[in-house]
N, CA and C of each residue as an Amber inpcrd file, in Angstrom:
protein
   357
  -6.0570000  11.5550000  -8.8100000  -5.0850000  11.5940000  -7.7420000
  -3.7780000  11.0360000  -8.2830000  -2.7110000  11.8200000  -8.2220000
  -1.4880000  11.3700000  -8.8570000  -0.2820000  11.3380000  -7.9260000
  -0.4320000  11.7430000  -6.6940000   0.6990000  11.6970000  -5.7970000
   0.2520000  11.2980000  -4.4000000   1.2260000  11.0880000  -3.5500000
   0.9240000  10.6480000  -2.1990000   1.9300000  11.2390000  -1.2250000
   1.5870000  11.1880000   0.0450000   2.4380000  11.6790000   1.1200000
   2.8140000  10.4870000   1.9830000   3.9810000  10.5260000   2.5760000
   4.4600000   9.4210000   3.3930000   4.0330000   9.6000000   4.8430000
   3.5150000   8.5340000   5.4410000   3.2230000   8.5220000   6.8750000
   4.5360000   8.3590000   7.6280000   4.7410000   9.1580000   8.6650000
   5.9840000   9.0820000   9.4270000   5.7680000   8.9140000  10.9220000
   4.6180000   9.3390000  11.4280000   4.3800000   9.3210000  12.8630000
   3.9250000   7.9470000  13.3460000   4.4780000   7.5230000  14.4680000
   4.1280000   6.2400000  15.0490000   2.6310000   6.1660000  15.3570000
   2.0340000   7.2720000  15.7660000   0.6070000   7.3130000  16.0750000
  -0.2570000   6.9850000  14.8700000   0.1670000   7.4350000  13.6930000
  -0.5790000   7.1310000  12.4650000  -0.5380000   5.6390000  12.1670000
   0.6340000   5.0310000  12.3310000   0.7630000   3.5970000  12.1000000
  -0.0870000   2.8240000  13.1150000   0.0010000   3.2020000  14.3920000
  -0.7660000   2.5170000  15.4430000  -2.2650000   2.6160000  15.1970000
  -2.7180000   3.7960000  14.7580000  -4.1450000   3.9920000  14.4860000
  -4.6190000   3.0220000  13.3990000  -3.8260000   2.8690000  12.3510000
  -4.2080000   1.9610000  11.2760000  -4.1770000   0.5070000  11.7370000
  -3.1700000   0.1400000  12.5340000  -3.0980000  -1.2420000  13.0150000
  -4.2980000  -1.5770000  13.9020000  -4.7200000  -0.6100000  14.7300000
  -5.7930000  -0.8780000  15.6950000  -7.1890000  -0.6620000  15.1270000
  -7.3770000   0.3870000  14.3300000  -8.7190000   0.7400000  13.8590000
  -8.9590000   0.5020000  12.3780000  -7.8890000   0.3250000  11.6270000
  -8.0260000   0.1550000  10.1880000  -8.4320000  -1.2550000   9.8120000
  -8.7390000  -1.4250000   8.5600000  -9.0600000  -2.7530000   8.0280000
  -7.8030000  -3.3590000   7.4470000  -7.7230000  -4.6810000   7.4610000
  -6.5290000  -5.3710000   6.9770000  -6.8880000  -6.3290000   5.8590000
  -5.9900000  -6.4100000   4.8800000  -6.1030000  -7.3630000   3.7790000
  -4.7420000  -8.0460000   3.6740000  -4.7510000  -9.3710000   3.5750000
  -3.4790000 -10.0930000   3.5550000  -3.2870000 -10.8600000   2.2610000
  -2.0220000 -11.1060000   1.9740000  -1.5860000 -11.8700000   0.8230000
  -0.2420000 -12.4740000   1.2190000   0.1610000 -13.5990000   0.6350000
   1.4680000 -14.1660000   1.0090000   2.6500000 -13.2180000   0.7860000
   2.5040000 -12.2360000  -0.1020000   3.6060000 -11.3250000  -0.3860000
   3.4740000  -9.9750000   0.3070000   2.2910000  -9.6440000   0.8410000
   2.0600000  -8.2870000   1.3230000   0.8530000  -8.2490000   2.2540000
   0.8910000  -7.3340000   3.2240000  -0.2610000  -7.0560000   4.0800000
  -0.5820000  -5.5760000   3.9260000  -1.8680000  -5.2510000   3.8340000
  -2.2840000  -3.8570000   3.6780000  -3.2770000  -3.5020000   4.7760000
  -2.9700000  -2.4480000   5.5340000  -3.9040000  -1.8590000   6.4900000
  -4.3370000  -0.5300000   5.8920000  -5.6430000  -0.2200000   6.0040000
  -6.1010000   1.0430000   5.4220000  -7.3000000   1.5870000   6.1750000
  -7.5230000   2.8790000   6.0260000  -8.7360000   3.5360000   6.4850000
  -8.8770000   4.8490000   5.7200000 -10.0790000   5.3580000   5.6660000
 -10.3240000   6.6440000   5.0210000  -9.7140000   7.7480000   5.8700000
  -9.3180000   8.8310000   5.2370000  -8.8300000   9.9820000   5.9920000
  -9.5190000  11.2460000   5.5160000  -9.3250000  12.3160000   6.2530000
  -9.8970000  13.6050000   5.8860000  -8.8120000  14.5850000   5.4610000
  -7.6380000  14.0730000   5.1680000  -6.5010000  14.9320000   4.8080000
  -6.5990000  15.4560000   3.3810000  -7.4250000  14.8330000   2.5510000
  -7.5640000  15.2820000   1.1690000  -6.5110000  14.7150000   0.2400000
  -5.7190000  13.7650000   0.7260000  -4.6600000  13.1710000  -0.0890000
  -4.4210000  11.7490000   0.4040000  -3.8980000  10.9280000  -0.4720000
  -3.5650000   9.5520000  -0.1140000  -2.2310000   9.5560000   0.6360000
  -2.1990000   8.8930000   1.7910000  -0.9640000   8.8150000   2.5780000
  -0.5540000   7.3490000   2.7120000   0.7370000   7.0850000   2.6040000
   1.2340000   5.7100000   2.5910000   2.3750000   5.5520000   3.5860000
   2.3950000   4.3880000   4.2300000   3.4980000   4.0100000   5.0980000
   3.9340000   2.6000000   4.7330000   5.2130000   2.3210000   4.8650000
   5.7450000   1.0030000   4.5340000   6.5750000   0.5280000   5.7160000
   6.3220000  -0.7070000   6.1700000   7.1140000  -1.2680000   7.2500000
   7.7010000  -2.6070000   6.8170000   8.9100000  -2.8470000   7.2800000
   9.5730000  -4.1210000   7.0420000  10.2400000  -4.5240000   8.3480000
   9.9060000  -5.6860000   8.8510000  10.4800000  -6.1600000  10.0990000
  11.8060000  -6.8560000   9.8730000  12.4810000  -7.1670000  10.9670000
  13.7850000  -7.8200000  10.8660000  13.6850000  -9.2500000  10.3650000
  12.4900000  -9.8420000  10.4170000  12.3220000 -11.1980000   9.8840000
  12.5040000 -11.2420000   8.3670000  12.3750000 -10.0970000   7.7290000
  12.5230000 -10.0170000   6.2770000  13.9570000 -10.3430000   5.8730000
  14.9050000  -9.8970000   6.6570000  16.3080000 -10.1390000   6.3340000
  17.1740000  -8.9880000   6.7950000  18.3550000  -8.8920000   6.2100000
  19.2650000  -7.8160000   6.5990000  18.8110000  -6.4830000   5.9840000
  19.5640000  -5.4300000   6.2320000  19.1660000  -4.0930000   5.8040000
  19.0100000  -3.9830000   4.2910000  19.8590000  -4.6580000   3.5500000
  19.7850000  -4.6130000   2.0860000  18.4560000  -5.2060000   1.6100000
  18.0610000  -6.3380000   2.1780000  16.8160000  -6.9890000   1.7770000
  15.5940000  -6.1910000   2.2180000  15.6500000  -5.5880000   3.3990000
  14.5290000  -4.7600000   3.8610000  14.3700000  -3.5300000   2.9770000
  15.4830000  -2.8850000   2.6170000  15.4160000  -1.7160000   1.7380000
  14.9110000  -2.0930000   0.3520000  15.3240000  -3.2390000  -0.1660000
  14.8220000  -3.7070000  -1.4600000  13.3080000  -3.9080000  -1.4010000
  12.8290000  -4.5060000  -0.3220000  11.3870000  -4.7130000  -0.1650000
  10.6460000  -3.3860000  -0.1560000  11.1670000  -2.4010000   0.5500000
  10.5210000  -1.0800000   0.5910000  10.5200000  -0.4220000  -0.7910000
  11.6410000  -0.5190000  -1.5100000  11.7060000   0.0600000  -2.8600000
  10.7050000  -0.5950000  -3.8010000  10.5780000  -1.9140000  -3.7060000
   9.6330000  -2.6330000  -4.5660000   8.2070000  -2.1880000  -4.2750000
   7.8550000  -2.0910000  -2.9970000   6.4930000  -1.6770000  -2.6150000
   6.2290000  -0.2420000  -3.0620000   7.1850000   0.6470000  -2.8450000
   7.0130000   2.0530000  -3.2210000   6.8170000   2.1990000  -4.7300000
   7.6110000   1.4940000  -5.5140000   7.4950000   1.5770000  -6.9710000
   6.1630000   1.0160000  -7.4500000   5.7280000  -0.0830000  -6.8640000
   4.4390000  -0.6570000  -7.2430000   3.3060000   0.3060000  -6.9150000
   3.3960000   0.9700000  -5.7670000   2.3240000   1.8980000  -5.3830000
   2.2840000   3.1110000  -6.2900000   3.4340000   3.5450000  -6.8040000
   3.4430000   4.6810000  -7.7400000   2.5890000   4.3960000  -8.9660000
   2.5460000   3.1360000  -9.3790000   1.7360000   2.7720000 -10.5440000
   0.2540000   2.6820000 -10.1940000  -0.0500000   2.4190000  -8.9460000
  -1.4390000   2.1980000  -8.5210000  -2.0990000   3.4850000  -8.0440000
  -1.3350000   4.4340000  -7.5150000  -1.9070000   5.5950000  -6.8380000
  -2.8060000   6.4300000  -7.7470000  -2.5320000   6.4600000  -9.0310000
  -3.3680000   7.2720000  -9.9330000  -4.7810000   6.7220000 -10.0720000
  -4.9790000   5.4570000  -9.7140000  -6.3030000   4.8440000  -9.8190000
  -7.0470000   4.7680000  -8.4910000  -6.4420000   5.2560000  -7.4010000
  -7.0940000   5.1960000  -6.0950000  -8.2630000   6.1680000  -6.0840000
  -9.4080000   5.6780000  -5.6410000 -10.6360000   6.4670000  -5.6160000
 -10.9250000   6.8890000  -4.1820000 -10.4970000   8.0810000  -3.8140000
 -10.7250000   8.5680000  -2.4650000  -9.4190000   8.8320000  -1.7490000
  -9.5580000   9.3010000  -0.5180000  -8.4010000   9.6360000   0.2960000
  -8.2460000   8.5830000   1.3870000  -7.1270000   7.8890000   1.3630000
  -6.8930000   6.7970000   2.3020000  -5.5450000   6.9510000   2.9760000
  -5.4760000   6.4430000   4.2010000  -4.2000000   6.1830000   4.8540000
  -3.9500000   4.6990000   4.6680000  -2.7880000   4.3510000   4.1460000
  -2.4800000   2.9540000   3.8330000  -1.1080000   2.6170000   4.4000000
  -1.0280000   1.4610000   5.0700000   0.2590000   0.9410000   5.5220000
   0.4490000  -0.4180000   4.8710000   1.5740000  -0.5770000   4.1860000
   1.9430000  -1.8580000   3.6030000   3.0150000  -2.4940000   4.4730000
   2.8060000  -3.7540000   4.8160000   3.7730000  -4.5050000   5.6110000
   4.3670000  -5.5770000   4.7060000   5.6790000  -5.5290000   4.5430000
   6.3630000  -6.5090000   3.7020000   6.4060000  -7.8570000   4.4080000
   6.2910000  -8.8950000   3.6370000   6.4380000 -10.2480000   4.1520000
   7.7060000 -10.8530000   3.5630000   8.0590000 -12.0280000   4.0380000
   9.3340000 -12.6260000   3.6260000   9.4100000 -12.8900000   2.1260000
   8.2840000 -13.0900000   1.4560000   8.2840000 -13.3290000   0.0090000
   8.4480000 -12.0460000  -0.8090000   8.2340000 -10.9010000  -0.1910000
   8.2710000  -9.6360000  -0.9220000   9.6300000  -9.3900000  -1.5620000
  10.7110000  -9.6960000  -0.8610000  12.0490000  -9.3820000  -1.3680000
  12.4230000 -10.1810000  -2.6050000  11.7170000 -11.2840000  -2.8730000
  12.0080000 -12.1090000  -4.0480000  11.1580000 -11.7410000  -5.2640000
  10.2070000 -10.8390000  -5.1010000   9.2560000 -10.5100000  -6.1670000
   9.6880000  -9.2730000  -6.9320000   9.1640000  -9.1490000  -8.1420000
   9.3510000  -7.9480000  -8.9540000   8.2560000  -6.9500000  -8.6040000
   8.4900000  -5.6790000  -8.9040000   7.4970000  -4.6550000  -8.5830000
   6.2150000  -4.8470000  -9.3900000   6.3000000  -5.4350000 -10.5780000
   5.0920000  -5.6670000 -11.3740000   4.1750000  -6.6890000 -10.7000000
   4.7640000  -7.7040000 -10.0630000   3.9490000  -8.6830000  -9.3430000
   3.3140000  -8.0330000  -8.1110000   4.0850000  -7.2440000  -7.3800000
   3.5570000  -6.5670000  -6.1960000   2.4660000  -5.5800000  -6.6030000
   2.6320000  -4.9260000  -7.7560000   1.5910000  -4.0230000  -8.2580000
   0.2960000  -4.7850000  -8.5140000   0.3870000  -5.9690000  -9.1180000
  -0.7980000  -6.7860000  -9.3710000  -1.4590000  -7.1890000  -8.0520000
  -0.6510000  -7.5550000  -7.0620000  -1.1810000  -7.9190000  -5.7470000
  -1.8980000  -6.7310000  -5.1160000  -1.2830000  -5.5360000  -5.2030000
  -1.9110000  -4.3280000  -4.6500000  -3.2350000  -4.0360000  -5.3360000
  -3.2450000  -4.1210000  -6.6600000  -4.4840000  -3.8480000  -7.3930000
  -5.5890000  -4.8280000  -6.9940000  -5.2360000  -6.1050000  -6.8680000
  -6.2260000  -7.1000000  -6.4610000  -6.7600000  -6.8100000  -5.0650000
  -5.8650000  -6.4530000  -4.1500000  -6.2860000  -6.1420000  -2.7830000
  -7.1910000  -4.9180000  -2.7520000  -6.8000000  -3.8840000  -3.4780000
  -7.5720000  -2.6410000  -3.4750000  -8.9000000  -2.7950000  -4.2070000
  -8.9210000  -3.5800000  -5.2720000 -10.1900000  -3.8370000  -5.9650000
 -11.1550000  -4.5950000  -5.0660000 -10.6420000  -5.5560000  -4.3160000
 -11.5170000  -6.3270000  -3.4290000 -12.0970000  -5.4540000  -2.3210000
 -11.4140000  -4.3770000  -1.9780000 -11.8870000  -3.4550000  -0.9380000
 -12.5450000  -2.2040000  -1.5190000 -12.7530000  -2.1560000  -2.8280000
 -13.4210000  -1.0480000  -3.5260000 -12.6820000   0.2820000  -3.3150000
 -11.3620000   0.2340000  -3.3820000 -10.5530000   1.4330000  -3.2140000
 -10.1230000   2.0310000  -4.5490000 -10.2830000   1.2960000  -5.6320000
  -9.8500000   1.7630000  -6.9460000 -11.0480000   2.1870000  -7.7810000
 -10.7810000   3.1040000  -8.7130000 -11.8080000   3.4840000  -9.6700000
 -12.0690000   2.2960000 -10.5840000 -13.3150000   2.0470000 -10.8730000
 -13.6430000   0.9690000 -11.7920000 -13.4780000   1.4680000 -13.2190000
 -13.5120000   0.5420000 -14.1630000 -13.3510000   0.9010000 -15.5810000
 -14.4360000   1.8850000 -16.0220000 -15.6700000   1.6920000 -15.5450000
 -16.7740000   2.5860000 -15.9420000 -16.5980000   3.9770000 -15.3850000
 -16.1330000   4.0930000 -14.1340000 -15.9100000   5.4000000 -13.5450000
 -14.8410000   6.1690000 -14.2940000 -13.7740000   5.4950000 -14.6950000
 -12.6850000   6.1440000 -15.4100000 -13.1360000   6.6710000 -16.7610000
 -14.0460000   5.9570000 -17.4470000 -14.5050000   6.3760000 -18.7610000
 -15.4580000   7.5660000 -18.6710000 -16.2150000   7.6600000 -17.5950000
 -17.1980000   8.7260000 -17.4690000 -16.5720000  10.0510000 -17.0610000
 -15.4590000  10.0040000 -16.3740000 -14.8810000  11.2460000 -15.8530000
 -13.9970000  11.9230000 -16.8430000
């Protein structure tokens, strides 16, 4: 899996908030659930507590870039919403990528080293 589609509908976000599973970290929150769309779909939200528009956009860019590095290792089709926290705007995308990988590994969303070698 090498690409993803962006979630845009409010109903998709609400469904994940209400029915999806959540994983938290001081820098990021991830809501996710399996989908039947055949592709990984991602949504990113940043609230006004994050800061002004420049800081919110920076947080979204950092999350998007980190996910581009992780999406090729996602095992399965998921709807994922990332919620930026106040610490996100101060981090580099490499740190956020590590946080995403740790979160996804703990939830068994990534291909393991053995699976990658066999395929």
